[in-house]
Each structure stands twice: as structure tokens, then as C-alpha cells.
N, C-alpha and C positions, 0 to 999 in steps of 0.2 A: 700158664695160669694158675693161680690157687686153686687148690682141689675143691676148696668149698666155695668159692664163686664159681667155679664150673657147675657144682650140684645146685647152687641157688639160681642159676640160668637155666638149668635143667627143669626146675620146679615151676620156674616162672612160664617155661612155655608148654607145659602139660596142657591138655584139654581141662583138668580137674586137678584140684589138690586135696588133700586131708589136712585141715587144720585143726588143732586143740586150742580153742579159746577160753581163757582164764578170766575170772572177775573175782576179787576180793573186796567186798565194800565198807563200808565204814561201820556196818554191824557188827563185822567181825563173827558173823556165823558160820563160816566154812569158805573153801574155795571150791565156785563153782567151774565146773570142768565139762566142756561142751565140744564134743568130736564132730566136726562137719565135713562135708565133702561141697567144696565150693567150684563154679566155674563161673567164666565171664569175668567183667568188671564193669564198675561204676553202676549204672543204671540198668545194666544188663547182666548184673550179678545173679546168679541162680545159688540156690543154698539148701543144704538138706542136711538136717539135725540127725546124725547116726545114732548117738550114744551121749547120756547127760548125767551127770550126778552132783550133788553137793557134798564133798569130803569135808564133814566137820570138824572142826580144830577143837583140839584140848583145851579146857580150862586154862592150863599153862602157858598154852601160846597167846590166847586173848590178852591174858593178864600181863606178858611181855610186851606187847602192841600198846597196851595203854599207857605204860610209861612213858611212850614218847608221842603219844596220838593228841593231837589239835594241841598241843603243848606250847606257849611261847618261850619257857624255858626247860631245858631238857640236857642230860649229859649227851655231848659231842660224841665220846667214846660208844655210849649205848646206841644212836643213830647208826655210827659207822658199823657196829658189830651187828646190828640187826637186819642192816641193807643186805649183806652175806647170808646170816643165817636166814631170813625169810625166802631168800632164793633158793637155798638147799631145802627147806620145809615144803615149799612147793613143787620143786623138784621131785621129792619123794613122793608126794600125794599123788604126782603124774604118773611117777613109776608103779606106785599100787594100783591105780586107775587102770593103767594097761595091762599087769599082770592078771589083775580080776577079771576084767573082759576078754583077755587072750587076746589082746590086739599087738602084733609086732610092732617095735619102735619104728623097724625101718620101712613101715608103711603109711608112718606120719611122716608129713612134708615140713610141717612148721608149727612150732607153739606161740601163740602171741598172750603174752603176759601182760595182762595190765598193772600188777603188784599192789601193794598195799600203800593206799593214801595214809599220809602221817601228818601232813598239813597242806592246807589251801588257804592261797592269800592273795585274791584279785585285788586290784587298787582301791577298790570300793570299799573293802574291809582294812586293808592295812595303812591306807591313807598317807603314806609317803611318797612326796611327790618326784623324787629322785628314783625312785624304784619301779621297775616293771611290775606287770601282772608275775604271780608265782604258784608253784604248787610244787610238792615233792611225794613221788612214789617211791618206795623202798622195795627189795626184793630182787637183785642182781640178775639180769638176764644173761651174763655169761657162766654163772653158777647153774643156772636152769640147762643152758646148752650143754654145759660138760657133763653134768649129773645126769641126764637123761639121754645125751648123745642126738639130740634134736637141735636144729637151727632154729633161734628164737629171735622174735620180735618184741619189743619193749618199750617202755618210755615213751608212750605215745601222745602223751601231753603237751609237752616241751616245742615239739614243732608248731601245735595250736598257738601257743603264747609268741612264739617267736614270730609267726605270722600275723600277729595282731588280736588274737583271742584272748581268752579268759583260762583256757587248758580245759573247758566244760562249758556245756554239754557236747561229749562228743558221739553220744548217741543219734545225732541230726544224721550222720553221713550213712549209716547203716539204715537207718529208718528210712531215709529218701530212696536210697538205692534198691531196697527190698521191699517197702510196704507202699508205697506211693500207689494209687490206684485212680484211673480216670473216673470221673463222676461221682467220686466220694470224697469229702471233706475228712479226713482223718487227723485226730489228736493221739499221738503215741505217748501216753501219760505213764512215767516210771517212778514211781513211788518207793525209793530206796530210803536212805539215811535222810538226804535230801531229795526232794521232789523235784522233776523237771519235765518238760513235755517237748516235743516236737509237732508242728503243723504240718501237715503235707496236704495243698489245696489239690482237690478235685479236678482242676484243669492243667494239675502235672507242671505249673509255671515254675521254675526253678526260684526265680525271684522273689516269690511269695512264701518259700519255704522259712518258717521260722523254728527257733528253739531257745530255752531259757529255764534257767530254775526259777522255782518259786516260792521256795523258803522250807521250812522243815516239812520232812516226809514222817519219818519213825523215830528220829534222832534222840529228839528231845523226850518222847514217851519210851524207848529203849534205856536212855541214860535215867531216867526216874525208874523205872521196874528194876535195872540193875542194882542201885543204890538201896532202894526201901524194901524190896521183896526177892532178892537175890536171884531174880529170872532175868533172860536175857531180854524177852519181849513179853508185852501182853498178849499172850495166845487168845485167839478167837475174841481179843475186846472183854475178856472176863471181868477185869477190873474196874474199866472205865465205863461199862455197862451198869455197873452198880452206883456210880455216882451223877451228879447233876454240874452242867455247865454253870461256872462262876463268871458271870457278864463282867464284873469289874476286873478279874483276871485277865479275862480274854480281850477285853479293852485294851490294858496295858502291854500284854503279849504283841497286839499289832501296831503298838506305836513306834517300833524301831524305824531308824531312817531307811532301813534298805527297803521298806516295803514303797517308799516314795521314789524312789530312785527308778529311773527309765529301763526299758527292757532291749535287749538282754542283757542278763546278770546272772552272777553265780554268787554261791556262798558256802558254807561249810558249817560243823561243828564248832567251829572256831569260834563264831558267833551264837548259832542257837546250841546252848549247853546249858548245865543247871544254874551257873551263875546268871544266866540270862532270865530263867524261871524266877530265880530267888529274888533278883532285883524287881521284877515285873510285879511279884506278889509284895513287897515291901511299898512300892508306889499305891498298889492297889488298897495295900492295909487290909490284906486278907492271908498272913501267915499261918493262920491256925485251919485250915482247911484240911479235911481228910483227903487221904491219898487216893481216894475213889473220886474225889471230885477234881481232883489236880489232874488224874489220867483224861478226865471227862473231858476238862478243858482243853487240856494238850491236843487230844484228839479232835476235837472241834477247830483248834487253831490251825492245826495242819488242813483239816478240810476247807476252811474259810480262807485260808490263805492260798490255796491251789485254785479254788474257785475265782477270786479276785484276780488272780494273774490272767486266768482264762478269758474273762469278761473282759479285761482291759486291754490284751491283746488281740483279741477275735470280734468281728462285729457278731451281733445277735440276729443279725436278718438270714444268715446261712443255717442250713444244718449239718450236724456234725455227729461223726462216730468215734467215740472214745473207746482205744484198746489198752487196757491197764496191764501194767507187768509190774514186778518186784514185789518186795515182802508186803508193802502196803496194801496190796491187792486183796491179801488175806486178812484184811483186818474188817470185820462185817460191818462196825459201827461208823468207821471211817468213809467205805465205800456205800452205805447207806446215806450217809451226812451229804456226800458230793452228789449223787443221784437225788435227792431232795431239791437241792440247789439248783441242779442243772437239767429241769425237766424236758428239755427240748432236744437232750442227748440221747443218742444211743449209745448204750453200754455195754462193751464186750471186753475180750482179752486176746493176747497175740496167740493164744493156743488156735482160736479160729481162724488165724491164719499160718496155720503148721508150722509156729514157734513156739516152743514151752515157755510162757510167760516167765518161770523161775530162772529159765535159761538164756532169755533173751540179753542180757548184757553181756555175758560171755561169748556168744553168738556173734554180737556186734563187732567184740575186739578181732574174732577171727576175720570177718569181713574187712576191719581196718588192716588187718596184715594181708589179706589178699590184695586189697588196693595199692599197697606198699610193693608189693613184687609184681602186679599186673596192671594197673591202673593208674590214678594220679591225674587222668585228663578230665577227668569228669566234673562240670563245672555247678555248683549249687547257688546259682544267681550272682549278682554284682559286689558281693561282700559286704553291703551296707549292713546286714543284718549279724555281724559277730561271727559269720561261718567263714574262715579263711579259705581259700583254694589250695589244699593242700594233700598230699600223703604224709601218714604219720608212722613213727617208729625208727629204732634202731635195730640192728643187726647182731647178733650174737652167735658166732660158729663154736661147735663142740671142737675138741682136739683132734 
């Protein structure tokens, strides 16, 4: 037997595994690194977050990714080279994390790498009948495994698509395994570049579990800030708070056919970008708005579309507790707007569930890696809600 296969087997049968979960989102703020201890699998998964940090990306890294990010036409050579380079950069950040925290790499069983999404293309966006759903994450797992010396599981989204999904949201698996609770209807709302939620019914009926993207979270606001203020995001909603919502622009922003399509569905900055904003401004005849008014309107746009999705997908007759995570939960104006429009909801964040809300996405990929090794038999209902019954990830061995 190949020594790496033998080692993989030994990891899989251990009572608990140490897994580093990685997440690099569309905001490009840095690499989230979550060191986790996991035992069990499926709904019996137990997880402990041992260490977490976001390793910031230098400006040069962000600019390199932006040359290929969410663009229909890019240099194929650049994509090829960045696939390897991002893997090496992520491996360097992992090694730095281990050194800084005095963690022996031999004590880490697995790295779970999401990679860096550069293009998301579900059929509802690309519109080509002959082609399936598609998504592309770069940051080669073999380079991470060889450079760190740790078995790496990566490229999770492809199996989801192969099994009939859209490659997102993947949070539903981890949400269901570790956050469901008898007697409480929970909404796990993650506001990243794109906002998505998972509904976890209080009766724990897997057939009722539901997950979908809702539309933009931070992506439009971040892109606007980067272009006009040379800042990566609107910290504390400082700019948006100075402006006023422009009703005509808000109306036009909501008019895209994406919002008329049924749930579940996924999207990305391939649709919700500055060109989308410009087109909405022109239709509304408000091309001379102040930056502050535009940011206030984009902020409300994200809040309104999150609320609209929740109200379309869930009954008003039940009580819900909403647990927020992702960068958008730190935007006070956005959160205030959500709370004002959902007065019957109880608001919290995943910190109250013993998972740092900033670490949640990285933790969820650690859970997916654990499921790849030790699970794979947990059912999330009858599959009619776009949640394929699959375990995900490709395995890369060190030399």
C-alpha cells in the first residue's frame, strides 16, 4: 500500500483529527486559517476551534487576483500561473501560522483548502443551454500539500456541481451537522461578498433544511469603496451613514431577473458589479448622486434583498433566531436595516454557538474535509432543495 494511503487511513480511523480549514473569499481581505479538532461525522460531528487568524494579503496579491477575478476575458497564461502561485502563497501563510503559534506540522492531520474563487457560472447566469453549472477556484492543492508537508483536501465545489448542485452554498452541510437544535428554528446568515442563508428547522427534519444565495452582501459596496475611496470596505458604514437612500436607484437595482427566479439559486460578482450599478443609475436617471448616497443605497439594497429572500422562503408564522457571520455582520447600518425589517426575529451571531463568526467559513471547510474522510453517509433530505447527498474534496499528498 502507498504510504500516503496508509497514512490517510490512519487519520480517518483516529478518534479525533486536527484539521486546518482555509477560506479566501471574494472580498480578498486575507486567508482565514482555522485550526480545529474534529471527531465524529455527519450530525454527530463535534468541533472545537483551537486557533484562528486572518492572514492579511499584501496589496500586490490582491491586485494579481483582480486581473482575473470575475472577468469573462482574461489571459489563459495568467490563470494557469496564478493557480500554482496562489497555492504556494497559501502554503507560505500556513507555514507562517504554524511557526508563529509553535505548532508542529506533524500534529496537523489535514489541510482543507477552499481556494480562491475567480469565476462562478451557474446556468441561471451563463445562459448556455448546452453547458452545465460551473465554478472555478484556483490555488492548487498539490502545491499546498508539498510545500507544507500536510495532506490537503481541496476543490470541494466540483463534486457538488457534478451531483446536480450549483457549487454553492456549501455552508449548508456544516450548518446542518453542527448548528441544528431541537426546538429552535435557526437561520444561519452569512454576509460575505454574496449573502446566503441556511434554514435549520427546530424539528431537525432534514427534508426541511434549505440553503440559498440571496444576492449581494458586501461585493458592490466593497467594489465601490475600492474604486472611489481607495479603501477595501466601508468600515463601520462610515460613508453609507453620511448618505441617503435614493428610491429610484434602489428600485432599479432590484429589477434584475435574478430576483424573480425560484429558490435555491446562486450568484456572484459576475452579475453584481460596478457595471450593474452603472446600468441601474442610467435607467433611474441618477448618474450624479454623491458617493455617500450611492453607498447608502447599496447598503439598503443588500439588506432588502436578504429580507425579501427570507420572507419568500420561510413562513411568517414561525419564530426564528438568526445567527449572523461574515464581514457584513460588522456593518452596523446593514445589520440595523435587517433588524428593523425583521422585527419578529431574534438576532445573534455564531459566537454564541462557540464558533467565532469570522472563522465560520474556514471552520465549515474543515468539516467538509472531515466528512470526506470519515462520513459521507449523512442525508440532508430528499435532495429536492438543491442539496446533493455527497462528500466533497480532492485529496493531495505530500511527496
